[in-house]
C-alpha positions in Angstrom: -22.3 -1.0 14.5 -18.8 -2.2 15.1 -16.1 -3.1 12.6 -16.9 -5.7 10.0 -16.0 -9.2 11.3 -13.1 -11.0 9.6 -13.9 -14.2 7.8 -12.7 -16.3 10.8 -15.6 -15.1 12.9 -19.2 -16.4 12.4 -21.1 -14.4 9.9 -24.9 -14.0 9.9 -26.5 -16.6 7.6 -28.7 -15.2 4.8 -30.6 -17.9 3.0 -34.0 -17.9 1.2 -35.5 -19.5 -1.9 -33.1 -17.6 -4.1 -29.7 -17.2 -2.4 -27.4 -18.5 0.3 -24.4 -16.6 1.5 -22.9 -19.8 3.0 -21.6 -20.4 -0.5 -18.9 -17.8 0.1 -17.1 -20.4 2.2 -15.9 -22.0 -1.1 -14.5 -18.8 -2.6 -10.7 -18.4 -2.7 -9.9 -14.7 -3.0 -7.1 -13.2 -5.1 -5.5 -9.8 -4.7 -7.4 -7.4 -7.0 -10.7 -9.3 -7.1 -13.7 -7.0 -7.2 -17.0 -7.6 -5.4 -20.0 -5.5 -6.4 -22.5 -5.2 -3.6 -26.0 -3.6 -3.7 -29.5 -4.2 -2.4 -31.6 -5.7 -5.2 -32.7 -3.2 -7.9 -30.1 -0.6 -6.8 -27.8 -0.8 -9.8 -25.9 -4.0 -9.2 -25.9 -5.0 -12.9 -25.0 -1.5 -14.1 -22.1 -1.2 -11.6 -20.9 -4.7 -12.6 -20.9 -3.7 -16.3 -18.8 -0.6 -15.5 -16.3 -2.7 -13.4 -16.1 -5.4 -16.1 -15.3 -2.9 -18.8 -12.5 -1.4 -16.7 -11.0 -4.7 -15.6 -11.0 -6.0 -19.2 -10.0 -2.7 -20.7 -12.8 -2.8 -23.3 -16.4 -1.6 -23.6 -17.1 -4.9 -25.5 -17.2 -7.8 -23.1 -16.1 -11.2 -24.4 -18.9 -13.0 -22.6 -22.4 -12.2 -21.2 -22.2 -10.1 -18.1 -23.8 -12.7 -15.9 -20.9 -15.0 -16.7 -18.3 -12.4 -16.2 -19.8 -11.2 -12.9 -21.5 -14.2 -11.4 -23.8 -13.9 -8.4 -22.0 -16.2 -6.0 -24.9 -16.5 -3.5 -27.4 -17.6 -6.2 -28.5 -21.2 -5.4 -29.7 -21.8 -9.0 -26.1 -21.9 -10.2 -24.3 -25.1 -9.2 -21.6 -24.1 -6.8 -18.8 -26.5 -7.9 -19.1 -25.3 -11.5 -19.1 -21.7 -10.6 -16.1 -22.0 -8.3 -14.2 -24.0 -11.0 -14.9 -21.2 -13.5 -13.7 -18.5 -11.1 -10.6 -20.5 -10.2 -9.8 -20.9 -13.9 -10.4 -17.2 -14.8 -7.2 -15.2 -15.4 -6.5 -11.9 -13.6 -8.8 -10.2 -11.1 -12.3 -11.7 -11.0 -15.6 -9.9 -10.7 -18.3 -11.2 -8.4 -21.6 -9.7 -7.5 -23.6 -10.2 -4.3 -26.8 -9.0 -2.5 -25.4 -9.9 0.9 -25.6 -7.3 3.7 -22.4 -6.2 5.5 -22.8 -8.6 8.4 -23.0 -11.6 6.1 -20.1 -11.1 3.6 -16.6 -12.4 4.3 -14.1 -9.5 4.5 -10.9 -9.9 2.5 -8.4 -7.0 2.7 -6.9 -7.9 -0.7 -10.3 -7.6 -2.4 -12.0 -4.3 -3.6 -15.7 -3.8 -2.7 -17.9 -1.5 -4.8 -21.2 -0.6 -3.2 -24.1 0.9 -5.2 -27.0 2.7 -3.4 -30.3 4.0 -4.6 -33.3 5.9 -3.3 -35.2 3.1 -1.5 -38.5 4.3 -2.8 -37.4 4.0 -6.4 -35.8 0.7 -5.7 -39.1 -0.5 -4.3 -41.0 0.5 -7.4 -38.3 -1.2 -9.6 -38.7 -4.4 -7.5 -42.4 -4.4 -8.4 -41.4 -4.1 -12.1 -38.9 -7.0 -11.5 -41.6 -9.3 -10.1 -44.1 -8.5 -12.9 -41.4 -9.4 -15.4 -40.3 -12.6 -13.7 -41.2 -16.1 -15.0 -41.0 -17.5 -11.4 -43.1 -15.2 -9.3 -43.3 -17.8 -6.5 -39.5 -17.3 -5.8 -40.1 -13.6 -5.3 -42.1 -14.1 -2.1 -45.3 -12.8 -3.7 -48.3 -15.1 -4.2 -49.1 -16.1 -7.8 -51.6 -13.7 -9.3 -51.2 -11.1 -6.5 -52.1 -7.5 -7.4 -48.9 -5.5 -7.2 -50.4 -2.2 -6.0 -47.4 -0.1 -4.7 -49.5 1.7 -2.1 -51.0 -1.5 -0.8 -47.6 -3.2 -0.5 -45.4 -0.3 0.6 -46.4 -0.2 4.3 -45.4 -3.8 4.8 -42.2 -3.4 2.8 -41.3 -0.3 4.9 -42.1 -1.8 8.3 -41.5 -5.6 8.1 -38.1 -7.2 7.7 -37.1 -9.5 4.9 -35.3 -11.4 7.7 -36.3 -11.4 11.4 -33.5 -9.0 12.4 -34.2 -6.5 9.7 -36.7 -3.6 9.8 -37.7 -3.4 6.1 -37.9 -5.4 2.9 -40.8 -7.9 3.1 -42.0 -9.6 1.0 -38.9 -8.8 -1.2 -35.5 -7.7 0.1 -34.3 -4.9 2.3 -32.9 -1.6 0.9 -32.7 0.7 3.9 -31.4 -1.8 6.5 -29.1 -3.3 3.9 -27.5 0.1 3.0 -27.1 0.9 6.7 -25.3 -2.4 7.2 -22.6 -1.2 4.8 -22.5 2.5 5.8 -19.9 1.9 8.6 -17.2 0.8 6.0 -17.4 3.9 3.8 -14.0 5.2 4.8 -12.1 2.0 4.3 -9.5 2.2 1.5 -10.7 -0.9 -0.3 -14.4 0.1 -0.3 -15.9 2.4 -3.0 -19.4 3.9 -3.0 -21.4 4.9 -6.0 -25.1 5.7 -6.4 -27.8 5.1 -9.0 -28.6 8.8 -9.2 -25.0 9.7 -9.8 -24.6 7.1 -12.5 -27.7 8.4 -14.2 -26.8 12.1 -14.0 -23.0 12.0 -14.2 -21.8 8.7 -15.7 -18.5 10.4 -16.9 -17.6 11.5 -13.4 -18.6 8.3 -11.7 -16.8 6.1 -14.2 -13.6 8.1 -13.8 -13.8 7.9 -10.0 -14.4 4.1 -10.3 -11.5 3.7 -12.7 -9.2 5.5 -10.2 -10.4 3.2 -7.4 -9.8 0.1 -9.4 -6.3 1.4 -10.5 -7.3 1.4 -14.2 -6.4 3.9 -16.8 -8.3 4.4 -20.1 -6.8 6.2 -23.1 -8.8 9.4 -23.4 -9.4 8.7 -27.1 -11.3 5.5 -26.2 -13.2 7.1 -23.3 -16.4 8.0 -25.4 -16.7 4.3 -26.3 -16.5 3.3 -22.6 -19.2 5.9 -21.7 -21.4 4.6 -24.5 -20.8 1.0 -23.4 -21.7 1.8 -19.8 -24.8 3.8 -20.5 -28.2 2.6 -19.3 -29.5 2.8 -22.9 -26.8 0.4 -24.0 -27.6 -2.0 -21.2 -31.2 -2.1 -22.2 -30.5 -2.3 -26.0 -28.2 -5.3 -25.4 -30.4 -6.9 -22.6 -29.8 -10.4 -23.8 -26.2 -10.0 -22.9 -26.6 -7.9 -19.8 -29.7 -9.1 -17.9 -28.8 -11.5 -15.2 -30.4 -14.9 -15.7 -31.3 -14.1 -19.3 -29.5 -17.3 -20.5 -31.7 -19.3 -18.1 -35.0 -17.7 -19.4 -35.7 -15.9 -16.2 -37.6 -12.9 -17.7 -40.7 -12.5 -19.8 -38.8 -9.7 -21.6 -35.0 -9.3 -21.0 -35.2 -5.6 -22.0 -37.7 -5.0 -19.2 -35.1 -5.9 -16.6 -33.8 -2.4 -17.5 -37.3 -1.0 -17.8 -37.1 2.7 -17.0 -34.1 3.6 -14.9 -36.4 5.4 -12.5 -35.4 8.6 -10.8 -37.9 10.1 -8.3 -40.8 8.0 -9.7 -41.9 7.5 -6.1 -43.2 11.1 -6.1 -46.1 10.2 -8.4 -46.4 6.5 -7.5 -46.7 6.7 -3.7 -49.6 8.4 -2.0 -49.2 11.1 0.7 -49.7 8.6 3.5 -46.9 6.3 2.3 -44.5 9.2 1.6 -45.2 10.4 5.2 -44.6 6.9 6.5 -41.3 6.7 4.8 -40.1 10.0 6.3 -41.3 9.2 9.8 -39.6 5.7 9.8 -36.3 6.6 8.2 -36.0 10.0 9.8 -35.9 8.2 13.1 -33.9 5.1 12.0 -31.1 6.7 10.1 -28.4 9.3 10.8 -29.0 12.4 8.6 -25.9 11.9 6.4 -26.8 8.3 5.6 -30.5 9.2 4.8 -29.4 12.1 2.6 -26.8 9.9 0.7 -29.3 7.0 0.3 -31.8 9.4 -1.3 -29.6 11.7 -3.4 -26.1 10.2 -3.7 -23.2 12.7 -4.1 -25.5 15.6 -4.5 -26.4 15.2 -0.9 -22.9 16.5 0.0 
């Protein structure tokens, strides 16, 4: 994989029933803007909340998180209104995306925060996500389909969500997606965090993120930031945090933050699917990437 193409070069087009990365052509970047990137169900909303608190210097956000960190690619949101709102916003803006590395415009004045997760746990969380959705048809799963993880996993692990991918169907890629961003990990304006690290060491991850964003928090207020950025707080205030909650996307908003799974795949996936995952990704991925994808900073 070569260096990320600049915005002047053609980018790969990602479009399905939910999102379209061509909408980025309308975006006018500012110095200091922050783009949160992650495969679906890998901690995008959690990471966006942490960034929003730091950018606005408060654990209490003035608006629902989905308004403060809009998903620019989402076709359900009228583009003209979203761009007008971003243009009118003061200071650095926060935008989230589920676009892989070869489909997102590259702006040197923008900071990119990538969040990874063990693909197997992300897969299980996607099944939870589909079960909780009021619009199952848009997920790519037939209405009334039985969401048996061991029946669906072989397809998800071997068939691409898009023709050029090697995983993700019928949902979205995690492994290919993460690999598409791995090449940029040493760039000064890209920061990597991991769902496991956020779960185990939120204090350390939030301090590292604050340093990357150039934000300082008075130590006396730090406990309030940790509390505001916790998974428990996100779930307790799900109406303000769950993306699409204001549009009635979910059967239960709190179930968007259902469990915060760590290593749930060990019990949910059978031996055949665990072996399939190892065989596929042991061959696809360089060892350092596979280790980080599964274990975050503890892999180092």
